[in-house]
N, C-alpha and C positions, 0 to 999 in steps of 0.2 A: 549584542551576543554574536560571536564568530560562528558562521556555519562551518561544520567540518568539510573538508574538501572532497570526501567521498560522496557526501549528499548532494554537493554541487553537480558532480558528474552524473549522479544517478538521476536528478531532477532534469538536467539538460538532456539526457539521453532519453529520459520518459517523455519530454515534450516533443522532441523529434519524431518519436514512434507515433505519438498521439496525433501529430499534425499530419504525418504520412497516412495514418490510418483513415483520416477523413477524406477524401476524393483523390645571459648565462655567464657567468664568470669569464675569464679570458677564453676558457675552452668552448664556451657555449656562444658567447656574444662575439662572433667572428667577424662581422663587417665593421671592424674598427676603423678605418681610414682616416597581372594580367590577365569565365565569365558571365556572371549574371548581369543583365543589362538593366541598370538603375532606372527603374521606372520607364522601361522601354527606351531608354536612351543609351546607347551603347556606350561603352567604355573609352579607353583611350586609344592612342595611335599606336600603341604597342601591342600588336595583335598577336594572341596566342592561338595556337590550334584550337584549343577547346574554346577560346573566345569567339571563334568563329569569324570569319572574316566578315561575315556580317557580324561576326563576333570578334572583335578585334583582340583577341587575348594574345599574349605574346605569339601570334598567327604564325606559323613558323615565323613569322615575324613581322609582318606587318599588315595585316589588313586594316586599312584604316578606315574607321568609321568616317564618313565624311564630315561629320561634325566634330569629331573629336580625334585626337592624334592616334595614330595606329601604332601598335608594337608589333613586335614580331609575333604575331599571333599565331602561334603555331598551331595548335589545332584544338586548343582546349579552353579557354576560359572565360574571361570576363568582359571582353569587350565585344561589341557587336556593332553592326554598322550603325550609322547615325539614327538618330531617333526618328528620323523622317518617316522610317518604314512603320513605326509604331504610332505615330501620331497622324492625325488627319491633316490633309494638304493644308498647308498655311499655318499650322499649329506646331511645327517642329522648331528646333533651335535655330536662331539666326547665325549666320556665318558671315565673314568678311568677304568671301568669294562664293558664288553659286557653284554646286557640283559639277556643273557643265564646264567650268573653266580648267583649262589644261594644267595650269600652275596655281596652287591654292595655298593660302596662309591662314594660319589659325593657332589657337592656343587656350590658356586658361589661366586663372589665379585662384590659389587655394589657401585658405587660412583656418586655423584651428586653435582649440583649447583643450588641454587634458590635465585632470586633477592629480595624476601620478604618472610615473615613468613606466613603460613596458619594456624598456631595455632594447627597444627596436627602433623604428623611425621615430616614435613619440617619446622622445627622452628629455624634453625641456618642459616640465610641467609647471603649472600656475602661472602661466604667461600667454599672451595671445602670440601664435607663431605664424610667420609667413613661410608655409611649406613649400609652395611651388608657384613661381611666375614662369610660365612655360610658353615658349613660341616655336612654332614649326612651319617649315615650307615644304611642300611636296609636288612632285609632278608624277602621278600614279600611272600605273601601266595595267593593261589587260590582256593584250596579245590576240584579241579576237580578229583583228584585221592584219595579222602578220606580225613582223617583229616591232616590238614597242620598247622604248628606252625611257626611263625615268629616273628619279632620284628622291632622296629626303634627308632632311637635316632638322635635328631638335636641339634646343638649348633652353637650360632653365636657371633660375636663381632662387635661392631659399634654404631653409635648414634641412631639406631633403637632398640637397645639392651633393653633400660630401658622400653620401650613401649610394649615389648612382654615379660617381665618378669611376674612372678605369682604375679602381684600387688594386686589380690583379696585375697592374704594371709595375716595373721597378719605379721608384720616384722620379719624377721629372717629366717623362714623355706623356703627351696628350694632357688631360685635364688633372691628374693625381699629383699632389704636392708639387704643383707648378705655378704657384702665385694665384690661384683661382678661388682660394678661401679668404673670407673676410669675417673673422670672428666666428660666430655661429652660423653665418650665411655663407653659402659657396655657390660658385658657378659649375656647371656640368655641361657637358656636350655628349649626351649618351647615344646619339644615333647620327651617322653621316655616312650614307652608302648610296651607291647606284643600283638601279634595279632594271632587269631585262624580262620580256615575256614574248613568248611565241606560243600561240595556240593554248595548250593546256599545261605548258611548262613555263615556269618562272624561276628567277635566280636573283638574290640579293647579294651585294658583293661591297664590303666595307665594315663600318662599325654599327652594330644594331641591337636592339633589346632581344632578350632570350625568348624562345618560344616555349620554354620549360616552365610548367606549372600553371595554376589557375588565376592566382592574383598577379597584378602588375604593378609597376611603380607609378604609372601615371593615375592621378587621382579619379579622373572621369571613368576610369576602367574597373572600379571595385564598388561593392556595395557599402563597405564598411570604411570607417575613417582609420581605424588601426589595421594592423597587419598580422597574418599568421606568422607562428614561429617558423614553420617550414618555408615560408616564402623568404623569409629574412636570412634563415641559416642553412637550408639546404639546397637552395637553388641559385644558379648564377642570376645576375641581372642584365649583364650585357656581354657581348661577344665581338671579335673582329676576325673576319673570315669570309666564307661564302655559304649560303643556304639556299637550296633549291627546293621547289615545290612542284609535284607532279600531280595533276588530277586525272587518276586513273579512270575514275566513273563518277556518276553523280553521288555515290555513297562513299568513295575512298580517296584520300589525299595522302600522298607519300612525301615525307621530308627527308632531305639528306644533305649533309654538309661537312665542313671542316672549319675549325676555328683555332686561334692562337691560345687555348686555355679558357678559363673562366675570367670574365670581368676585365677584359684588356681593352686597350684603345691604340691600335696600330704598333703594337709592341708585345712582348711576351715576357714570362717570367719563368726561369729554370726550364727553358727549352719547351714551353707549353704547346701541345699539338694534340688535338682531340677531335673525335666524331661527334657530330651534333645531327641528330635526326629522329624520325619517328614516323607514325602513321595516325591519321584520324579517320574513323570509320562510323558512318550513320548506321547504327545497328537496326534502328526502327525509326518511324516518323518522328517520334519525340525523344529518342534516346541516342546519344552520341559518345563514342569512347575516343579518347586521345591518349596516346603513348608517345612520350618524348624521352630521348636518352642522351648522355654524353659519356664518352669512354676513351681512355687514353692518358696522355699526361694533361691534367686539368690546370697546370700552372701552379697557382698559389694553393690550391687544394690537393696537390700531390698527384699520383698516379692512381686511377681508380675508375669507378663506374658510378653513374647516377641516372636515375629515372623519376619520371612524373607520370602517374596512371589517374585518368580523369574519367568519371562517367557523369555526364550531364544529362539530366531528364527533366522534361517539360511535362509535369504532371497533368497539368490542365491550363486553361488561360489564366489562372490565378497563382498556382503552386509550381514552384520550381526548386528542384532538389540537385545537389551536386555532391558527389563522394570523389575524394582525392587522396592519393597515397604517394608519398614522396621517399626516396631513400637514396643515400650516397655510401659507398664504401671506398676509402682510399687509404693510402699508407701514411698519411700525415698532412702537414701543411708547410708551406715554404715562406718564411719570413724575411725581411730585408732590414739589416741593422748596419748603419754606417756604410750603406752602400754594398753591403756583403750578402749574399743569398745564404740563408741558413735554413736547412731542413729540420723540422721539429715533428718527429714521428710520433703518432699516438694522440694528436691534438684534434679534436672534432673530426675524427676520421670515419666515424661509424654512426650514422644517424638514419632514423626512419620516422615517418609521421603519418597520421591518419586525420583528415580534415572531412567535416561534414557542414554543408550549408543547406538551409531551407529558408526559401523566400515566399512571401505571400503578397500579392499585388492587391491592395485595398481599393484603390481608384487610380486614374492616371496620374494623379498627383501625390500619391501616398502608398508606400509599400514597407513591409516589416520584414526583419530576417533575423536568423540566429546562426551563429557559427560555433561548433564544437570541435576542439582539437586536442589530440594527444601527440606529443612529440618526444622522441627518446634519443639521447645524445650520449655516446659512450657509456651505456648502462644505466643513465639517469633519466627518470621520465618528468616532463613538464606538461602542464595542462593550462587550457584556457578556454572560456566560453564567452561569447560577446552577443549581446542582444541589441539591435539597432533599428532605426527607422530611417527612410528616406522621404524627404519632403521636398516637392518641386513646385514651388509657387510660380515659376516661369520656366519654359522650355531650356533656358540657358543658366539656370540657377538651381542648385540642389543643396539642401541642408541635411547633415547626417548626425543626429544625437545617437550615443551609444552608451552601454554600460558593459565593462569588460571585467571578468573574474579570472585572476590567473594564480596558480598554485604549483608548488614543487614540494615532494616529500623530504627534501634534504635542506638544510641551510648552509650548505657548503659554497652555493653560488650567488651571484648578485641578483639573481631573479627572486624577487621577494613575493611572498604571498599578498595579494592585495586587490581590492576593487577599484577600478578606474573609471570616472565618468569622463567622456569625451564628447566634444561637438565641433563640427567643421563645416565650411561651405565652400563651394567653388562656383565660379562663373565662367562659362566658355565663351569663346568669340571665333 
């Protein structure tokens, strides 16, 4: 018997409240072509501000956890530094090179199964999918002893490859429609940049993951196997340009930069040129706020403004809550047909979303979580609720079973009402 969608939403919100009380059709599925620390093991190399460079969430770009790749963790999300901090000495993830090495190489392999499509990353149901075979090399910087120069490069192969290519480019340049696709599997090179640091100022120049948003592309940077609608539809994945980070105090970090629009790789579409920046503020010992924005000519997303606002609250040693709100307002999107740039006004140009995450650490090897999301695109609301568990039988191995229920009040779009079971696992090295 089908459960009415309104009751799914009521039950999910009720669960969130109880827990806290205790201690798209073409227009929607636009990617056609980053932090909760999983069991104390930081997420991926793409660090976001919220992710905390200890949290590597799209840090403004990359605070990379030693053990996992860092993303441009701007100031908000999901990745934090390696699990070494959370594990007792000797119990952390094994790596190819120790943290003391000037140059380090690492990566992970992720595979998963899902019973139905969510029209996002998980769109090949009823088969075992190789999502990410990832390799990164990095010479990190800190600037504590004067000018420090480093670099980072990431490359991956799998069914997630096409979604993290520079699809904001005209066809041909970099990794988009340039012979990198092989059936369902694709290669992608989402990061290649140089970085500089001096005292409390650092800069990243090149092609890097966005610091916008809570979730990240890298599998180890997220609690859930599946992704939020806002992450896939309302946030950029990568940028090409420059992003600076200034640590104003122990509580405040400021991000400022310029990029060639959204999702570009050393090229731009329709004259893309936009601001990228924001601020991360430690409001209290256990509460952090991260605001990141883009504004200007966003390339394939038209001219407009977007932002991500994240509140990350460590309620106790076991409870962790995250509130995120994303929005974008632009004058349309730009598509390329037969080599000609065509402006399409009114397509996926007005979106807003609210995501809530609640995590509970049961033991060092087991954690549970729930994500409740409302996302609205051009007047149509979409909803999803995901319940999941993280099992960590080994510091380098995580298994993530989940159940996702998604629904939409209209039948106009490909986004079908359905319940999807999914399970994946990844091994880091």
